C-alpha positions, -999 to 999 in steps of 0.1 A, spaced: 146 7 204 177 16 190 179 24 154 194 -9 149 161 -28 158 131 -31 143 98 -49 150 83 -78 131 56 -103 132 49 -140 122 17 -150 102 -1 -157 135 6 -120 146 37 -130 172 65 -103 177 102 -107 168 128 -83 164 155 -78 137 189 -62 141 198 -47 110 237 -46 117 241 -83 129 214 -95 104 200 -117 132 162 -120 145 151 -131 182 119 -135 199 129 -110 228 128 -73 231 161 -54 235 149 -40 262 132 -66 280 169 -85 275 186 -58 291 164 -57 316 166 -94 326 203 -95 321 204 -68 350 186 -91 375 216 -111 382 230 -79 405 204 -89 426 217 -121 437 244 -108 461 209 -108 483 209 -138 508 171 -143 515 154 -158 488 120 -140 493 135 -107 493 158 -112 461 128 -126 441 108 -94 453 137 -72 447 138 -89 409 99 -87 404 97 -49 418 125 -42 390 108 -61 361 75 -44 373 90 -10 366 106 -19 335 72 -34 321 54 -3 336 27 -27 354 38 -3 390 13 20 374 -15 -3 358 -39 -15 389 -60 -43 392 -96 -30 383 -77 -13 352 -68 -49 343 -102 -68 349 -117 -40 329 -96 -47 300 -104 -84 299 -143 -77 301 -140 -53 274 -128 -75 250 -153 -105 259 -126 -121 283 -144 -114 315 -154 -154 326 -139 -173 297 -108 -188 318 -107 -217 301 -104 -207 267 -78 -197 247 -64 -166 232 -39 -161 203 -11 -130 202 -29 -103 186 -61 -107 210 -36 -105 238 -17 -76 226 -50 -60 222 -60 -64 260 -25 -51 277 -27 -21 250 -63 -15 265 -47 -17 297 -22 7 291 -42 29 273 -69 36 302 -39 38 326 -24 68 302 -59 85 299 -63 86 337 -32 106 343 1 88 333 6 112 305 41 100 300 35 64 296 45 49 259 11 28 252 29 8 223 65 1 241 49 -11 273 25 -34 255 52 -50 234 75 -54 266 44 -73 285 34 -94 258 67 -104 250 75 -112 291 38 -131 292 48 -148 260 82 -159 279 59 -175 305 31 -193 291 38 -195 253 79 -205 251 76 -218 217 59 -193 200 25 -216 190 6 -186 192 -23 -197 215 -21 -190 252 -45 -200 275 -67 -171 295 -64 -182 328 -24 -185 335 -26 -149 315 -45 -132 337 -27 -146 371 7 -135 356 -7 -99 350 -22 -98 384 7 -109 403 30 -78 382 4 -51 383 -2 -26 413 -31 -32 441 -35 -44 476 -24 -80 482 -56 -86 496 -74 -75 463 -52 -99 447 -57 -134 468 -95 -124 460 -91 -122 424 -72 -153 425 -100 -173 440 -125 -155 416 -103 -172 389 -102 -206 404 -138 -211 415 -160 -234 397 -203 -227 394 -207 -239 428 -180 -215 445 -159 -239 454 -124 -243 442 -112 -279 426 -77 -296 436 -75 -295 396 -76 -256 395 -54 -255 429 -25 -273 409 -28 -254 375 -25 -220 397 6 -232 415 21 -244 384 15 -210 365 24 -190 393 57 -211 399 67 -199 361 71 -165 374 101 -174 397 114 -201 375 119 -174 347 141 -151 372 163 -177 381 148 -185 414 135 -221 407 160 -239 430 146 -213 457 106 -214 447 100 -234 415 94 -266 434 69 -281 457 39 -277 436 22 -308 445 31 -306 483 16 -271 484 -17 -287 471 -19 -311 494 -10 -284 520 -43 -264 510 -62 -295 509 -54 -311 538 -86 -299 559 -107 -306 527 -132 -337 528 -133 -338 492 -117 -326 456 -129 -293 465 -124 -262 494 -142 -232 498 -131 -198 487 -127 -188 523 -105 -217 527 -82 -208 501 -82 -174 509 -73 -180 546 -44 -203 531 -27 -173 513 -33 -152 543 -10 -179 562 18 -171 534 28 -204 525 65 -212 516 61 -215 482 42 -179 477 55 -162 504 75 -137 481 46 -121 470 37 -102 500 73 -96 501 70 -75 471 40 -56 481 60 -45 512 93 -42 495 72 -16 473 53 0 496 80 7 514 105 18 489 104 58 493 97 54 533 118 73 554 127 58 590 144 84 613 172 62 625 207 57 614 221 26 600 245 8 626 264 -10 601 264 17 568 254 48 590 230 57 564 205 85 577 176 85 575 169 47 568 151 45 534 134 15 526 124 -15 548 141 -9 584 150 -38 606 156 -36 642 171 -61 664 155 -75 692 183 -88 707 205 -57 707 200 -24 720 196 5 701 209 -16 667 191 -8 635 198 -20 595 187 -8 563 177 -28 539 209 -33 519 229 -42 550 200 -67 560 202 -82 524 235 -86 522 239 -102 559 263 -72 569 268 -68 607 289 -53 632 313 -69 662 284 -78 685 255 -84 663 249 -120 655 226 -128 625 208 -153 650 194 -125 668 158 -120 658 149 -92 640 118 -67 633 110 -52 600 93 -21 600 76 -16 564 61 20 573 71 42 603 72 32 635 52 46 661 63 52 698 39 28 711 59 0 683 89 9 696 80 2 733 69 -30 724 103 -37 707 124 -23 735 100 -46 759 110 -74 737 145 -65 734 148 -66 775 128 -99 775 154 -119 750 183 -106 775 171 -113 806 151 -144 798 168 -177 790 135 -191 778 125 -164 752 142 -161 719 155 -199 722 127 -207 692 118 -180 672 80 -187 655 78 -189 619 60 -157 603 53 -183 570 34 -213 565 63 -242 559 56 -263 528 78 -295 540 81 -313 507 96 -306 473 129 -286 483 159 -297 473 172 -261 470 212 -255 465 230 -244 495 220 -209 492 188 -214 486 182 -239 516 204 -221 536 186 -218 567 154 -204 552 138 -208 581 161 -184 597 158 -157 565 122 -159 570 119 -161 609 124 -122 605 94 -120 577 69 -97 592 33 -98 576 16 -64 568 -17 -82 582 3 -81 617 10 -47 621 -23 -38 637 -16 -65 662 15 -52 678 -6 -18 685 -21 -37 712 -14 -37 750 15 -16 746 25 13 768 22 45 759 48 63 775 86 55 765 104 38 788 133 45 803 168 37 781 152 39 749 168 68 737 152 74 700 145 108 709 174 121 691 170 108 659 134 121 655 120 154 639 110 182 662 76 177 658 77 143 674 103 150 702 78 179 716 48 154 713 65 131 735 78 160 756 39 171 761 31 131 770 58 129 795 48 160 808 12 151 814 16 121 829 9 119 870 30 106 897 5 73 903 9 66 863 47 67 868 44 47 900 22 22 881 50 18 852 73 11 878 55 -14 895 49 -32 861 84 -33 850 97 -47 880 67 -74 880 83 -81 848 121 -87 860 105 -110 886 87 -131 861 121 -130 840 143 -142 869 117 -170 879 115 -180 845 156 -181 843 150 -202 874 126 -228 861 149 -230 831 179 -236 852 164 -265 874 152 -280 840 
């Protein structure tokens, strides 16, 4: 903190901050106030899931939770006797000690520049703003664990498993009451960053959707896990956050068709209607476009660098979308729609379906590698933007291709065109 600020505590151990120049006090750490105010710079992101993910990613870095993994979080709670007491209550001092333990273990394991006490103050402040806004000094253990698990580093699957472990009762099932508490606690996170209109509603509808196939008032852990993997609309920002952070330093050897960035850094978006049209994440988020590309066109998201097989499949989809009147009429949603509880403002409800039609789950990446051609078809001119090592690999593959395989590929393309023409004739008649 600046010299004009100092930290003090109430009689029950809750920190507050004193400005000696203006002689005022406040609950919030000055650095956290500055970070939260800077979140408004993300409001130009049109899509709610990406806007929420970008804000949480910024907070994650400010709190230095991007270097604290889920294993460390679980160990810290276990060391302080809170491995299973999720229904109990802790005070601010106990919570601070657990947080400080997490950061200390992280620093010992290689993060030597981590400022443990400052990071502990910031994270405690953030958690109190979420779950003890009145500063009573009594915080329930379960929401604290959920909040820390959301903002820490770790795979999305591990976090889902941790969630179900926290919610399960002694019989191993998850009661409806715990599911309701889970949804309520998690939505506090989006509410605090100004996304209540987008994701802060629909708690009851989400619970009903999760329990729609349940016979009673409980569901199995596996059913809950599968529901999370289906990416329900109210929680779609969480896997988006993980893709957003995973692609942060990723370089794609293509040029953005709008701002001309090369290479594209971060998430990359390829149009499945326009040939050879790519967008960087900034242009996609702010809906920048070109003369011929339309916002309604289907887009393919790339979190990691694409492989030749993925390029071939994307090209095939583009051909289908251009030649067939049947394909591309209705794009299947890539998330689980929650119908009730969403009376959002214009921006939040401005075709959230259209936004999330472009949302591609990481769990589907392996599926894109199945049943695709191994050789780049004519017309997919991406080799000019690839590094020499990849170019040479593709040239060697082309050289090794036999006349028979080329003949077979030609036949397959001709069959595809014939099939699309028949589909067009059928659509015209209908």
